[in-house]
C-alpha positions as CSV (number, residue, x, y, z in Angstrom):
1,M,217.0,-53.1,5.1
2,S,220.1,-50.4,3.5
3,S,219.4,-48.6,-0.1
4,E,222.1,-49.9,-1.1
5,H,220.4,-53.8,-0.8
6,K,217.2,-52.9,-1.9
7,T,218.3,-51.5,-5.4
8,A,220.3,-54.8,-5.5
9,S,217.3,-56.5,-4.9
10,R,215.2,-54.6,-7.4
11,I,218.0,-56.1,-10.4
12,L,218.1,-59.1,-9.5
13,S,214.4,-59.5,-9.8
14,F,214.5,-58.8,-13.2
15,P,215.3,-62.1,-15.8
16,V,218.1,-63.7,-15.8
17,E,218.5,-62.4,-20.0
18,V,217.8,-59.2,-19.4
19,L,220.3,-59.0,-16.5
20,H,223.1,-60.3,-19.4
21,L,222.4,-57.7,-21.4
22,V,222.9,-55.2,-18.9
23,F,225.8,-56.7,-18.0
24,E,227.4,-56.8,-21.1
25,L,227.7,-53.6,-21.1
26,L,229.2,-52.5,-18.0
27,S,232.5,-53.7,-18.1
28,A,234.7,-51.3,-16.5
29,E,231.5,-51.7,-13.2
30,L,231.9,-55.5,-13.0
31,R,234.5,-55.8,-10.2
32,A,232.2,-53.1,-7.9
33,L,229.3,-54.8,-8.9
34,S,230.9,-58.3,-8.2
35,L,231.0,-57.3,-4.5
36,V,227.6,-56.3,-4.0
37,N,226.5,-59.6,-2.7
38,K,226.8,-63.2,-3.4
39,E,223.6,-63.2,-5.8
40,L,225.0,-59.9,-8.3
41,R,228.5,-61.8,-7.8
42,T,226.6,-65.5,-8.8
43,Q,225.3,-63.3,-12.2
44,V,228.4,-60.6,-12.8
45,E,231.5,-63.2,-12.8
46,P,230.9,-64.8,-16.3
47,F,231.3,-61.4,-18.0
48,L,234.1,-60.3,-15.0
49,Y,236.3,-62.8,-16.0
50,A,235.3,-63.2,-19.5
51,N,237.9,-61.8,-21.5
52,V,242.0,-61.2,-19.3
53,Q,243.8,-59.5,-21.2
54,W,247.5,-58.1,-20.1
55,L,249.7,-55.6,-21.7
56,W,252.9,-56.7,-20.4
57,Q,254.8,-53.5,-20.6
58,E,258.2,-53.2,-17.6
59,A,260.7,-56.1,-17.7
60,P,261.2,-56.3,-13.8
61,S,257.5,-56.7,-13.1
62,P,255.1,-59.7,-15.1
63,P,251.7,-59.5,-15.2
64,P,249.1,-60.2,-12.6
65,I,249.2,-64.3,-13.0
66,T,250.5,-65.6,-10.1
67,Q,246.8,-63.3,-9.1
68,L,244.5,-64.5,-11.3
69,L,246.0,-68.2,-10.4
70,R,245.5,-68.4,-6.9
71,T,241.8,-67.7,-7.8
72,I,241.1,-69.7,-9.6
73,S,242.8,-71.7,-7.5
74,C,240.7,-71.2,-4.6
75,R,237.4,-71.2,-7.1
76,P,238.3,-73.6,-9.8
77,H,234.8,-72.8,-11.3
78,L,236.4,-69.4,-12.2
79,A,238.4,-71.5,-15.1
80,A,236.0,-72.0,-16.8
81,Y,234.4,-68.6,-17.3
82,I,237.2,-67.4,-19.3
83,T,236.7,-67.5,-23.0
84,N,239.7,-65.1,-24.3
85,V,243.0,-64.5,-23.3
86,H,245.6,-61.8,-24.8
87,L,248.9,-61.5,-24.0
88,D,251.3,-59.1,-25.1
89,G,253.5,-56.2,-24.5
90,M,257.1,-55.2,-24.8
91,R,257.7,-55.7,-28.9
92,I,261.9,-55.3,-28.7
93,R,264.0,-56.8,-30.8
94,G,268.0,-57.5,-29.6
95,R,268.7,-57.0,-26.3
96,N,265.9,-56.1,-24.5
97,M,264.4,-59.4,-25.3
98,A,267.2,-61.6,-24.7
99,G,268.4,-63.9,-21.8
100,S,265.7,-65.2,-19.4
101,L,262.7,-63.7,-18.2
102,P,262.0,-62.1,-14.8
103,T,261.1,-64.6,-12.1
104,T,257.4,-64.2,-10.0
105,P,258.0,-65.7,-6.5
106,I,255.2,-68.3,-5.1
107,S,254.5,-68.5,-1.9
108,S,254.9,-72.3,-0.4
109,S,251.1,-73.0,0.1
110,E,250.5,-71.9,-3.5
111,L,253.7,-74.2,-4.6
112,T,251.3,-77.1,-2.6
113,E,248.3,-76.7,-3.8
114,Y,250.1,-76.5,-7.9
115,T,251.9,-79.6,-7.4
116,A,249.4,-81.0,-6.5
117,F,247.4,-80.1,-9.6
118,V,250.0,-80.7,-12.2
119,Q,250.9,-85.1,-10.7
120,G,247.0,-84.7,-10.9
121,I,247.1,-84.1,-14.9
122,G,248.9,-87.6,-15.1
123,V,251.7,-86.0,-17.9
124,P,254.8,-87.4,-17.8
125,Y,257.1,-84.2,-17.7
126,S,255.5,-83.4,-14.3
127,D,258.6,-83.2,-12.1
128,R,260.3,-80.5,-15.0
129,W,256.8,-78.4,-14.6
130,I,257.1,-78.5,-10.7
131,R,260.3,-77.0,-10.6
132,E,260.0,-74.2,-13.4
133,L,257.2,-73.5,-10.9
134,H,259.4,-73.6,-7.8
135,Q,261.3,-71.3,-10.0
136,G,258.6,-68.8,-10.7
137,T,259.1,-69.4,-14.3
138,I,256.2,-67.5,-16.5
139,D,255.9,-70.4,-18.9
140,A,255.3,-73.2,-16.5
141,L,252.6,-69.8,-14.8
142,L,251.0,-69.9,-18.1
143,A,251.2,-73.4,-19.0
144,L,249.5,-73.7,-15.9
145,L,246.8,-71.3,-16.4
146,V,246.3,-72.4,-20.1
147,A,245.8,-76.4,-18.6
148,Q,242.4,-75.3,-17.0
149,L,240.8,-72.9,-19.6
150,S,238.1,-75.4,-20.9
151,N,235.6,-73.2,-23.2
152,L,238.5,-71.1,-24.1
153,R,237.7,-69.2,-27.7
154,S,240.5,-66.8,-27.9
155,L,244.1,-67.2,-27.3
156,Y,246.8,-64.3,-28.1
157,L,250.1,-64.6,-26.9
158,G,253.5,-62.1,-27.8
159,P,256.4,-62.2,-28.4
160,I,257.0,-61.4,-24.8
161,F,255.2,-64.5,-23.9
162,T,256.5,-67.1,-26.7
163,K,260.1,-66.1,-25.5
164,E,260.1,-69.2,-23.0
165,S,256.8,-71.3,-24.2
166,Q,258.2,-74.9,-23.2
167,F,255.8,-76.2,-20.9
168,V,252.7,-74.1,-22.8
169,G,254.0,-76.3,-26.1
170,M,253.8,-79.6,-23.7
171,V,250.5,-78.9,-22.4
172,L,249.3,-78.1,-25.5
173,N,251.2,-81.3,-26.9
174,S,249.7,-83.2,-24.5
175,A,246.0,-82.2,-24.6
176,L,245.5,-82.2,-29.3
177,C,247.9,-84.5,-29.8
178,R,247.0,-87.3,-27.1
179,P,243.5,-86.2,-26.0
180,K,242.1,-88.0,-23.1
181,T,245.3,-89.8,-22.1
182,Y,245.8,-86.9,-19.9
183,R,243.3,-84.7,-17.7
184,L,243.7,-81.2,-19.8
185,P,240.5,-79.5,-21.4
186,T,239.8,-81.0,-25.5
187,F,240.1,-77.0,-26.5
188,Q,237.2,-77.4,-28.3
189,Y,235.9,-74.2,-28.3
190,L,239.0,-72.2,-29.5
191,R,238.2,-70.9,-32.5
192,N,241.2,-67.8,-33.1
193,V,245.0,-68.8,-31.7
194,S,248.0,-66.0,-31.9
195,F,251.3,-68.0,-31.3
196,H,253.6,-65.0,-31.7
197,R,257.7,-65.1,-31.5
198,V,260.6,-62.3,-32.2
199,V,262.4,-63.4,-35.6
200,G,266.1,-61.8,-36.0
201,T,268.3,-60.5,-33.4
202,D,269.7,-57.2,-32.9
203,G,271.9,-56.9,-35.9
204,T,275.3,-57.2,-33.5
205,K,275.6,-60.5,-32.7
206,P,277.1,-62.9,-34.8
207,K,275.7,-65.8,-37.0
208,M,273.7,-69.0,-35.0
209,S,274.4,-72.3,-35.5
210,P,270.6,-74.2,-35.3
211,R,272.0,-75.0,-31.6
212,D,272.9,-72.1,-30.6
213,R,269.2,-71.0,-30.6
214,S,265.4,-72.4,-29.6
215,K,263.3,-73.6,-32.0
216,N,259.6,-72.9,-31.1
217,T,258.8,-75.7,-33.7
218,A,257.5,-78.1,-31.4
219,N,255.5,-75.3,-29.8
220,V,252.6,-74.7,-31.8
221,L,252.5,-77.3,-34.8
222,P,250.1,-79.1,-31.9
223,L,248.1,-75.8,-33.1
224,F,247.6,-77.3,-36.1
225,Y,245.3,-80.3,-34.1
226,L,242.7,-77.8,-32.3
227,P,239.5,-79.2,-33.1
228,N,237.9,-76.4,-34.8
229,V,239.9,-73.7,-35.6
230,Q,238.7,-71.2,-37.5
231,S,241.8,-68.5,-37.6
232,M,245.6,-68.6,-36.8
233,S,248.3,-66.4,-36.7
234,V,251.9,-68.0,-35.7
235,T,255.6,-68.0,-35.8
236,V,256.8,-71.5,-37.1
237,E,260.6,-72.3,-37.4
238,N,262.3,-74.3,-39.3
239,P,263.5,-77.5,-38.0
240,D,266.4,-80.2,-38.9
241,V,263.9,-82.3,-39.6
242,F,260.0,-81.3,-40.2
243,T,257.2,-84.1,-38.5
244,W,253.5,-83.7,-36.4
245,P,253.4,-84.5,-33.3
246,A,250.7,-86.9,-33.6
247,A,250.9,-90.3,-35.0
248,H,248.7,-88.6,-37.2
249,F,248.4,-85.8,-39.5
250,P,246.1,-83.0,-38.4
251,E,243.0,-82.1,-39.6
252,P,241.8,-78.3,-39.3
253,S,239.2,-78.5,-41.7
254,N,237.8,-75.6,-40.6
255,L,240.7,-73.3,-41.1
256,T,240.2,-70.6,-43.3
257,S,242.6,-67.8,-42.2
258,L,246.3,-68.5,-41.6
259,D,248.9,-66.1,-40.6
260,L,252.7,-67.5,-40.8
261,T,256.0,-65.7,-39.9
262,A,259.0,-67.4,-40.2
263,V,258.4,-70.5,-41.8
264,R,260.8,-71.0,-44.8
265,E,259.1,-72.4,-48.5
266,A,260.9,-75.4,-48.0
267,Y,258.5,-76.2,-45.0
268,L,255.5,-74.1,-46.3
269,G,254.4,-77.0,-47.9
270,D,253.7,-79.4,-45.1
271,L,251.4,-76.6,-43.3
272,L,249.9,-75.8,-46.3
273,S,248.9,-79.7,-47.6
274,V,246.7,-79.8,-43.8
275,T,244.8,-77.1,-44.7
276,P,242.2,-78.2,-47.0
277,N,239.4,-75.1,-46.6
278,L,241.8,-72.5,-46.4
279,K,240.2,-69.2,-47.7
280,T,242.9,-66.4,-46.4
281,L,246.7,-67.0,-46.2
282,R,249.5,-64.1,-45.0
283,W,252.7,-65.7,-45.5
284,A,256.2,-63.2,-43.9
285,W,259.7,-64.7,-46.4
286,Y,262.0,-63.7,-43.5
287,Y,265.5,-64.3,-44.6
288,D,267.9,-63.6,-40.9
289,Y,271.4,-62.7,-41.7
290,G,272.1,-64.3,-37.8
291,V,270.9,-68.1,-37.8
292,E,273.2,-70.0,-40.2
293,D,271.5,-73.6,-41.6
294,D,270.1,-75.2,-44.5
295,F,267.0,-73.4,-44.6
296,V,267.1,-70.1,-43.8
297,S,269.1,-68.3,-46.8
298,P,269.2,-65.8,-48.7
299,I,267.6,-67.2,-51.7
300,V,264.2,-67.4,-52.8
301,N,263.0,-70.8,-54.5
302,L,259.6,-69.7,-56.3
303,E,259.3,-73.2,-57.5
304,R,258.5,-74.5,-54.5
305,V,256.6,-71.8,-53.3
306,A,254.4,-72.9,-55.8
307,A,254.2,-76.0,-55.4
308,A,253.3,-74.9,-51.3
309,L,250.8,-72.5,-52.2
310,C,249.4,-75.8,-55.1
311,H,248.2,-77.1,-52.0
312,V,245.4,-74.4,-51.4
313,R,244.5,-73.8,-55.1
314,S,241.1,-74.4,-55.1
315,T,240.1,-72.8,-51.9
316,L,242.3,-69.8,-51.9
317,T,240.6,-66.0,-52.2
318,D,242.8,-63.8,-50.5
319,L,246.5,-64.8,-50.6
320,T,249.7,-62.2,-49.0
321,I,253.4,-62.6,-48.7
322,T,255.6,-59.7,-47.8
323,A,259.1,-60.4,-47.9
324,D,262.2,-58.8,-45.1
325,A,265.7,-59.5,-45.4
326,P,267.3,-56.6,-42.8
327,I,270.7,-55.9,-42.2
328,G,272.6,-58.3,-40.3
329,G,275.3,-58.2,-38.1
330,N,277.6,-55.0,-38.0
331,E,277.4,-54.2,-41.9
332,Q,276.2,-50.9,-43.8
333,F,274.4,-52.7,-46.6
334,Y,271.3,-54.9,-46.9
335,P,272.4,-58.2,-47.6
336,A,272.0,-60.1,-51.3
337,V,269.1,-62.2,-52.0
338,K,268.5,-64.7,-55.4
339,M,265.1,-65.4,-56.7
340,E,265.6,-69.3,-58.2
341,G,262.4,-69.9,-61.1
342,S,258.7,-68.2,-61.2
343,L,255.7,-68.1,-59.7
344,H,253.7,-68.9,-62.9
345,A,251.4,-71.8,-61.4
346,L,250.4,-68.8,-59.4
347,N,248.2,-68.1,-62.6
348,S,246.1,-70.9,-63.4
349,F,244.4,-70.5,-59.0
350,D,240.6,-69.5,-60.6
351,E,239.7,-68.9,-57.0
352,L,242.2,-66.4,-56.0
353,K,240.7,-63.0,-55.7
354,R,243.1,-60.5,-53.6
355,L,246.6,-61.0,-53.8
356,R,249.6,-58.8,-52.4
357,I,252.8,-59.3,-53.7
358,P,256.4,-57.9,-54.2
359,L,257.1,-57.2,-57.6
360,A,260.2,-59.6,-56.9
361,F,258.8,-62.6,-56.7
362,L,256.8,-61.7,-60.0
363,V,259.1,-61.0,-61.9
364,G,262.8,-61.3,-61.1
365,F,265.6,-58.4,-60.2
366,V,266.5,-58.4,-63.2
367,E,264.7,-55.6,-65.6
368,D,263.3,-57.7,-68.5
369,T,260.9,-56.4,-70.8
370,T,259.9,-59.7,-72.4
371,K,258.3,-60.7,-68.5
372,R,254.3,-60.2,-68.1
373,L,252.2,-59.7,-65.5
374,Q,249.8,-61.5,-67.0
375,D,251.8,-64.8,-66.9
376,V,251.9,-64.8,-62.8
377,V,249.0,-63.1,-61.7
378,P,245.9,-64.9,-61.5
379,R,243.4,-64.8,-64.0
380,N,240.1,-64.3,-61.9
381,I,241.5,-61.2,-59.9
382,E,240.1,-58.3,-58.8
383,F,242.5,-56.6,-56.4
384,L,246.5,-56.7,-56.8
385,T,249.1,-55.1,-54.5
386,I,252.4,-54.8,-56.1
387,T,254.5,-54.0,-53.3
388,D,258.9,-53.2,-54.1
389,E,259.8,-54.7,-50.7
390,L,263.5,-56.5,-51.0
391,G,264.1,-53.3,-53.9
392,L,267.0,-52.3,-51.7
393,Q,269.1,-55.8,-52.1
394,N,272.2,-56.1,-53.7
395,D,272.8,-52.6,-53.3
396,G,276.4,-51.8,-52.3
397,G,278.7,-54.0,-50.1
398,D,280.6,-57.1,-51.7
399,Y,277.4,-59.4,-51.2
400,N,277.9,-62.0,-54.7
401,S,278.8,-59.8,-57.5
402,D,276.8,-62.8,-59.5
403,W,273.7,-61.8,-58.1
404,P,271.3,-59.7,-59.8
405,I,271.0,-55.7,-58.3
406,Y,267.0,-54.8,-57.9
407,E,266.8,-53.2,-61.6
408,W,263.6,-52.6,-61.4
409,T,262.7,-48.7,-62.0
410,D,260.0,-46.5,-62.2
411,S,260.0,-46.3,-66.2
412,A,259.8,-50.2,-66.5
413,V,257.0,-50.8,-63.4
414,L,255.0,-48.6,-65.9
415,T,255.7,-50.6,-69.1
416,L,255.1,-54.2,-67.3
417,L,251.1,-52.4,-66.4
418,R,250.6,-51.0,-69.7
419,T,251.6,-54.4,-71.7
420,W,249.4,-55.9,-69.0
421,L,246.6,-52.6,-69.0
422,E,246.4,-52.2,-73.2
423,D,244.5,-56.5,-72.5
424,W,243.2,-56.8,-69.2
425,R,240.1,-57.2,-70.0
426,S,240.8,-60.6,-72.2
427,C,243.5,-61.9,-69.4
428,T,242.2,-60.6,-66.4
429,P,238.5,-59.9,-66.6
430,H,237.5,-59.6,-63.1
431,L,240.5,-57.0,-62.1
432,R,238.6,-54.3,-60.2
433,G,242.1,-52.5,-58.7
434,I,245.7,-52.4,-58.3
435,S,247.7,-50.7,-55.5
436,I,251.7,-50.2,-56.3
437,L,252.9,-49.9,-52.9
438,F,257.1,-48.6,-52.9
439,D,259.3,-47.0,-50.6
440,Y,261.1,-46.0,-53.2
441,I,260.0,-43.6,-55.8
442,E,261.4,-41.7,-58.3
443,A,260.1,-38.3,-57.8
444,N,259.6,-36.1,-60.4
445,S,261.4,-38.2,-62.5
446,G,258.3,-37.5,-65.3
447,E,258.7,-41.4,-65.4
448,W,255.0,-41.8,-63.9
449,P,251.8,-39.8,-65.8
450,P,250.4,-37.5,-64.6
451,G,247.9,-39.0,-61.8
452,L,249.9,-41.8,-60.6
453,E,253.1,-39.6,-59.8
454,A,254.6,-39.7,-56.5
455,P,253.5,-37.2,-53.8
456,T,256.2,-34.0,-53.7
457,H,255.3,-32.6,-50.4
458,G,256.4,-35.6,-47.9
459,S,253.3,-37.2,-47.1
460,R,253.2,-40.7,-46.0
461,C,251.0,-42.1,-48.7
462,A,248.8,-40.8,-50.8
463,S,246.3,-41.7,-53.4
464,W,244.3,-40.6,-56.1
465,S,241.1,-40.3,-59.1
466,L,243.3,-41.5,-61.7
467,P,241.5,-40.6,-65.5
468,R,242.6,-42.6,-68.7
469,L,246.1,-41.9,-69.6
470,N,247.7,-42.8,-73.4
471,R,245.9,-46.5,-73.4
472,M,246.8,-47.3,-69.8
473,E,244.2,-48.1,-67.9
474,T,245.2,-45.9,-65.0
475,R,242.1,-45.5,-63.6
476,L,242.2,-49.0,-62.2
477,V,245.6,-48.2,-59.9
478,K,246.5,-46.4,-57.1
479,L,250.2,-45.8,-56.2
480,Y,250.7,-45.3,-53.0
481,H,254.7,-43.6,-51.8
482,T,255.3,-44.9,-48.2
483,S,258.1,-45.3,-45.7
484,R,258.7,-48.1,-43.3
485,A,260.7,-45.3,-41.1
486,T,257.8,-43.9,-40.3
487,R,254.4,-46.5,-41.2
488,P,253.5,-48.5,-37.2
489,Y,254.5,-52.2,-37.9
490,G,251.8,-53.9,-39.5
491,T,249.9,-50.6,-40.5
492,E,248.6,-49.9,-44.5
493,P,248.1,-46.7,-46.6
494,P,244.3,-46.0,-46.3
């Protein structure tokens, strides 16, 4: 017997539990280990196939999905080992994302096997699915993979993989909204889901009507029917008519963290109304100049936002609202945005401990010293972050001259803070910290008091150890000066 086989035999003499502990530490060497002999391969494969992670970096070279499908087709039990799928790549707006995705060739023998599998599922769209498989489209191939992942626990699909997601959406719909009707997994173990799509255009195209762009609503709403989902991050585009895809409302009672992009306030309440135990919500308000319909408008309806949030008032502890209305078309200025109503209802969100929100959502665009932060900020808040998002709207160009520009100067913001912090112990007694996250601070203007002045050496962000000054509790406050142009998307100051 060779020395390699002797070593393998000694390894296999250890208890299975010990082997599993060892294999968990050998992610880079698992494939080589699986080739030693059949016994080791049997022990190693559950770890080797547990995590599927692809980064699609070049358009002509799609990820090796056909190789994985070929392996699973020959050895179907391997699909049960796949628990985490993370597919990402090419986070590019506009022209580089335009057009259809490249296809991948599939051999006739593989097509025969895939056709038999799809027909065996029994879904009514099997003929369409098979035609797309013959074309080698990524959507049809990815749907074929998802349809075999009975033990999936985490699914992340980046924008390049959700750009065309019709068949993935239909598989999810069939499995989750019509359970036991077809031969599909129930996805009972799926806890974490991310399904994002690029929003916006490249800034050079004319406005699109609703018919010019397919919307992904039907593809993502089935995710709310996942029986045990805990965390979800999805792009939900605004349909002409909102309807749930099943005969009954979803009941994601285990869903505690939700990240929503693209959906506007008109439909925000429909989504939140079915999340009875939600604790963390991130909502990205977005206005796309290139889309013209009844929902994607430049008006922020704060009353509707408040009404939507009231669905989770008794459970929500952490709320983040971001806002973006980028330059559209061939314009030189940011589009006009208008605030209507107020978020005074937030004041009664007694469970809310952390809040990040644009200043404009709290007090509007008009500099009005009669407005008070304590009238909007939740009473039991512990950490508040205020941003200046939408601070460049209405600033230049011939946009809706009747709409107010963003008037809040640094001195006016300081007045707002002073008015609140002079009496913070009575109106927000649990307050522990405030962060002011502004991209555009009037540096060297002398407005910010000592210890709260904007950085003057071009640093990306800065924080201070703050003394008590005048009657303002500056020890609670941190001021950040940062440029979105240099800050990686999705990152925060320390």
